[in-house]
GULO-482411 format. One line per 3 residues: number of its first residue (from 1); their letters; for each residue x, z, y of C-alpha. Coordinates in pm, 1 decimal. Layout:
% GULO-482411
NUM	A	X,Z,Y | ...
***
This chain:
% GULO-482411
1	MAL	0.0,0.0,0.0 | 148.8,-104.3,333.8 | 256.3,173.4,565.6
4	KRW	62.4,25.0,857.4 | -254.9,51.7,653.7 | -164.7,407.4,560.0
7	AKI	-116.6,492.8,926.7 | -475.8,389.9,991.6 | -587.9,592.1,692.0
10	ALA	-390.9,890.1,827.2 | -590.2,882.3,1148.7 | -911.6,873.6,946.5
13	VVA	-793.4,1163.5,730.6 | -699.0,1370.2,1036.3 | -1036.5,1300.9,1196.9
16	AAI	-1221.7,1384.9,877.0 | -1021.9,1704.7,833.5 | -1108.0,1817.5,1184.3
19	LTG	-1474.8,1725.8,1150.9 | -1513.5,1902.7,816.9 | -1310.8,2206.2,912.0
22	GGA	-1039.2,2110.6,664.9 | -758.8,2134.0,918.2 | -525.9,2303.0,669.0
25	LAL	-428.7,1962.9,530.2 | -328.2,1831.8,870.5 | -147.1,2155.3,955.7
28	RAR	56.7,2137.4,634.3 | 149.9,1775.4,703.1 | 249.4,1856.6,1060.0
31	SEA	463.4,2147.6,941.4 | 636.3,1930.3,682.5 | 695.2,1653.0,937.1
34	HRL	859.3,1902.0,1172.7 | 1077.8,2039.9,893.3 | 1187.4,1695.2,776.4
37	INN	1311.7,1579.2,1117.1 | 1455.2,1909.2,1241.0 | 1762.3,2093.3,1115.3
40	PVE	1817.6,2420.6,1302.9 | 2161.0,2581.4,1279.6 | 2035.0,2893.5,1104.7
43	SRH	1907.6,2700.0,804.1 | 2179.6,2433.6,774.8 | 2400.0,2357.1,479.8
46	LPG	2760.1,2428.6,582.7 | 3084.5,2333.1,409.5 | 3216.1,2590.8,165.5
49	RTP	3558.6,2428.8,128.7 | 3804.3,2241.2,346.1 | 4042.6,1952.7,273.8
52	GDF	4311.8,2216.5,227.5 | 4131.5,2335.5,-85.6 | 4185.9,1982.2,-222.6
55	GLR	4556.6,1988.2,-147.4 | 4520.9,1772.0,162.7 | 4700.8,1807.5,492.5
58	FED	4436.9,1795.2,765.5 | 4345.9,1886.6,1119.0 | 4025.5,1984.8,1290.3
61	AGV	3862.6,1708.0,1490.9 | 3596.8,1708.5,1759.3 | 3422.9,1470.9,1995.9
64	VTA	3160.1,1480.0,2268.2 | 2892.8,1211.4,2253.8 | 2770.9,998.1,2542.4
67	DGL	2469.3,1228.4,2576.0 | 2682.0,1544.0,2581.6 | 2666.4,1680.0,2225.8
70	SLV	2974.5,1835.7,2064.8 | 3042.5,1727.9,1706.0 | 3285.2,1871.7,1451.1
73	GWY	3495.0,1705.3,1183.1 | 3817.1,1704.9,982.3 | 4087.0,1441.4,976.5
76	VPS	4327.9,1365.8,692.8 | 4610.0,1151.7,840.2 | 4683.1,799.4,718.9
79	TNG	5002.9,698.8,543.6 | 4920.9,328.7,503.9 | 4797.8,251.0,856.9
82	AAI	4429.6,220.4,756.7 | 4152.0,478.5,785.7 | 3797.5,541.5,670.0
85	LAL	3518.6,701.7,872.0 | 3326.5,902.9,610.1 | 2961.3,984.4,680.5
88	HGY	2759.6,1250.3,498.4 | 2394.5,1231.7,402.9 | 2068.4,1383.4,520.3
91	KAD	2093.6,1758.9,584.9 | 2438.0,1766.6,424.3 | 2776.2,1837.8,587.5
94	RGE	3128.4,1696.9,616.8 | 3226.9,1878.7,295.6 | 3003.6,1643.8,95.2
97	LLN	3276.4,1379.6,100.9 | 3578.6,1594.5,17.3 | 3610.7,1431.3,-325.8
100	DAQ	3613.5,1091.1,-155.8 | 3871.8,1211.9,96.5 | 4103.4,1327.5,-181.4
103	MLA	4055.9,996.6,-363.9 | 4119.8,782.7,-56.3 | 4417.4,991.8,53.3
106	RHG	4581.4,926.3,-285.5 | 4582.0,559.9,-186.3 | 4725.2,623.1,159.3
109	YGV	4407.3,607.8,366.1 | 4337.0,832.7,657.4 | 3992.1,989.9,628.6
112	LLA	3779.7,1118.2,915.0 | 3519.2,1351.6,765.5 | 3270.9,1338.4,1050.8
115	SIR	2952.9,1534.0,1104.7 | 2658.8,1397.3,1299.4 | 2417.7,1568.0,1536.7
118	AHD	2181.8,1828.2,1389.9 | 2415.5,1879.1,1091.9 | 2702.4,2109.6,999.3
121	LSD	2823.0,2299.3,1309.5 | 2751.2,2011.1,1545.6 | 2508.6,2030.9,1837.7
124	GTL	2147.4,1915.5,1825.5 | 1852.8,1988.4,1598.5 | 1655.4,1661.8,1580.5
127	ITF	1728.6,1400.1,1311.1 | 1639.8,1047.9,1424.8 | 1782.8,832.6,1140.7
130	GQH	1999.7,626.4,1373.6 | 1801.4,616.0,1696.4 | 2045.0,861.2,1859.9
133	EMK	2307.8,900.9,1587.7 | 2471.3,572.0,1693.3 | 2616.1,768.7,1985.7
136	DLA	2777.7,1002.2,1733.0 | 2933.4,720.4,1532.6 | 3053.1,552.3,1850.6
139	AWF	3231.1,870.9,1959.6 | 3393.9,921.1,1619.0 | 3498.6,557.9,1589.4
142	AWL	3655.6,567.5,1934.9 | 3842.2,886.7,1839.4 | 3975.6,725.8,1521.7
145	RTR	4094.4,418.2,1709.8 | 4320.8,635.9,1927.8 | 4512.0,780.7,1632.8
148	PDV	4880.4,680.6,1634.4 | 4882.4,662.2,1253.6 | 4593.2,411.2,1242.4
151	DPR	4586.4,38.2,1304.3 | 4252.9,-5.0,1490.9 | 4201.9,-338.8,1311.6
154	RIG	4200.6,-157.0,975.5 | 3913.4,92.1,997.8 | 3635.3,99.9,740.0
157	LLG	3322.3,307.2,685.4 | 3198.7,490.9,376.6 | 2857.9,657.1,390.2
160	NSM	2647.4,858.5,148.5 | 2268.6,817.6,153.4 | 2153.9,842.0,516.0
163	GGT	2520.7,815.4,611.4 | 2530.2,477.1,440.6 | 2225.5,357.9,632.1
166	LGI	2374.0,482.2,959.3 | 2697.0,303.3,869.1 | 2508.6,-23.6,816.0
169	RFA	2349.2,-0.4,1157.9 | 2672.9,94.5,1329.9 | 2873.0,-182.4,1161.7
172	SEQ	2605.1,-432.6,1266.2 | 2657.0,-326.9,1628.4 | 3034.3,-266.8,1623.1
175	PEV	3232.3,-578.3,1526.4 | 3554.8,-380.7,1496.2 | 3436.3,-210.3,1175.1
178	AAL	3636.8,-403.4,917.0 | 3457.3,-310.0,592.0 | 3168.5,-92.4,473.7
181	VAH	3080.8,96.0,154.5 | 2717.3,213.9,142.7 | 2663.4,466.5,-138.2
184	SAF	2290.1,514.4,-211.4 | 2179.3,401.2,133.2 | 1805.9,354.8,185.5
187	SSL	1703.3,2.9,283.6 | 1441.4,126.9,533.0 | 1226.8,431.9,594.9
190	TDT	920.6,227.4,505.0 | 1073.9,125.3,170.1 | 1170.3,477.3,71.5
193	IET	926.7,711.6,241.5 | 700.3,772.0,-58.9 | 995.0,857.4,-284.5
196	SVR	1167.3,1073.8,-24.8 | 857.6,1267.7,80.7 | 781.7,1348.1,-281.9
199	FFT	1142.5,1464.1,-338.7 | 1187.9,1671.8,-21.8 | 840.8,1827.0,-3.4
202	GLP	702.1,1816.5,-357.9 | 379.9,1675.3,-214.1 | 195.8,1366.4,-344.3
205	PFP	232.5,1045.8,-139.1 | -138.8,1036.2,-62.0 | -262.1,1171.6,165.8
208	FVP	63.2,1328.7,284.7 | 285.0,1024.8,351.4 | 58.1,875.2,620.1
211	LIT	-7.3,1217.5,770.4 | 359.2,1320.9,775.0 | 451.9,981.0,918.1
214	FFA	189.4,1016.5,1189.9 | 317.7,1355.9,1305.3 | 689.9,1277.4,1262.3
217	ERE	668.5,961.9,1471.2 | 503.7,1148.8,1754.9 | 750.7,1435.9,1752.2
220	AGF	1061.4,1217.4,1717.1 | 943.7,948.0,1958.9 | 1001.9,639.8,1745.8
223	SVD	829.7,439.5,1472.6 | 952.2,451.9,1113.3 | 936.6,70.8,1118.2
226	EVD	1233.4,73.1,1355.1 | 1462.1,221.2,1087.5 | 1521.6,-86.6,875.1
229	AKR	1871.5,-154.9,742.5 | 1755.7,-488.4,597.8 | 1740.7,-617.1,956.3
232	WIP	2084.6,-479.6,1042.0 | 2293.4,-567.4,738.7 | 2291.6,-949.6,785.1
235	KIA	2465.9,-900.9,1120.2 | 2773.0,-748.9,951.6 | 2881.7,-1078.6,790.8
238	PRP	3145.8,-1215.9,765.6 | 3280.0,-863.3,731.1 | 3241.2,-730.9,373.6
241	VFI	2988.8,-479.5,243.2 | 2988.6,-296.5,-91.4 | 2652.2,-146.6,-194.7
244	LQG	2619.6,119.3,-465.9 | 2277.9,208.9,-608.6 | 2177.0,419.8,-908.7
247	GAD	1872.8,344.9,-1120.4 | 1805.7,716.6,-1173.9 | 1777.7,786.3,-800.3
250	VVI	1480.5,1010.7,-717.5 | 1571.2,1071.0,-351.3 | 1535.8,716.2,-219.4
253	SKS	1365.9,408.6,-361.5 | 1560.6,261.7,-653.6 | 1504.2,-85.5,-509.8
256	SGD	1700.6,-2.7,-193.4 | 2033.0,-133.3,-322.5 | 1893.3,-468.6,-429.1
259	RLY	1695.6,-505.6,-105.2 | 2011.3,-447.1,97.4 | 2216.4,-680.3,-118.5
262	QAA	1962.5,-960.2,-86.0 | 1954.9,-917.7,292.3 | 2332.9,-901.9,338.6
265	GEP	2550.6,-1199.7,416.9 | 2873.3,-1286.1,237.4 | 3108.1,-1137.8,137.2
268	KEL	2905.5,-871.7,-42.3 | 2914.0,-670.4,-364.2 | 2648.9,-470.6,-547.2
271	WFE	2721.4,-206.4,-810.1 | 2401.3,-96.4,-983.7 | 2411.6,162.9,-1261.3
274	PKV	2078.0,235.9,-1435.4 | 2162.6,593.0,-1536.7 | 2331.3,716.9,-1218.2
277	GHA	2141.6,937.7,-974.0 | 2148.1,965.1,-597.3 | 2494.6,934.9,-437.0
280	SFD	2644.6,1034.8,-772.7 | 2879.4,749.2,-864.9 | 3186.8,959.3,-781.5
283	GAL	3075.2,1237.7,-1016.0 | 2921.7,1028.5,-1293.0 | 3189.8,757.8,-1310.7
286	PGE	3490.0,897.4,-1119.5 | 3756.0,666.2,-1261.5 | 3559.4,347.7,-1208.2
289	YER	3437.8,468.5,-869.3 | 3795.2,522.7,-753.7 | 3910.4,190.4,-891.9
292	RVT	3630.3,-15.5,-740.0 | 3604.2,155.5,-400.5 | 3978.3,162.8,-334.8
295	AFF	4014.4,-197.1,-457.5 | 3745.5,-300.3,-209.0 | 3919.2,-129.0,80.2
298	DKH	4264.6,-245.8,-32.9 | 4141.4,-604.5,-33.1 | 3969.8,-597.6,303.7
301	LAR	4182.6,-351.2,501.8 | 4516.6,-493.3,392.5 | 4780.8,-571.1,653.7
***
């Protein structure tokens, strides 16, 4: 059922709930919408380990965005002149990609483990799925380009889940991103909203998806239709993209990887594994993950 049609149904459900005195349904949906797009500091997931716990030499990093938010990160210096901007997922933190940082550092890459607004110890509370987070990525990318150990022509992105989707949008807007790995990125909010609402709230798609969408759009100030990586990814070509999608994903729609691959221009790669879950390639298939991801970056970020 198309989301636009569901939006109309949502309005009818809200009206019916009010008229019949069944406002509890609408109140629950509004509460869930608020929770899904807000991430207050007191309830955030924070990193429990640092790169030092993985045997990595690192330094603290920080930037201030164009709209005045302070963001925190870690940087593992490069030994081969190339670097990767690593982006965590929804309501996660920079520690989510410590395994990736250790893996990439073994191959000489610098790794900037960045946090975005409303996550980790960074400023902000509202999650906008790219509407404002592009300012965060712009600040981090600019920081990375100033590093004396990094050739600014050899910077790639690696993103988990929402971080992958944000990376797609940023790479489509920033031609100096040389290569992108999107690990379990959702193809659009519309494509994945039923799956994600069920996972994060435990509620059935109907009637809650249209209701939650209705309230979230009004609080966040944008339409879910605007968050569509299928429209962004073609603009990355001729720079390469590598898309990873698991068939056992219950967090985003399992069709997301194929949708992104079909929309992308060349050169592009898709790695689909039927039994791998959400953003789990590094844990489920660590040897192959290291081989394929580092080979991709070695090929496209070479001198």
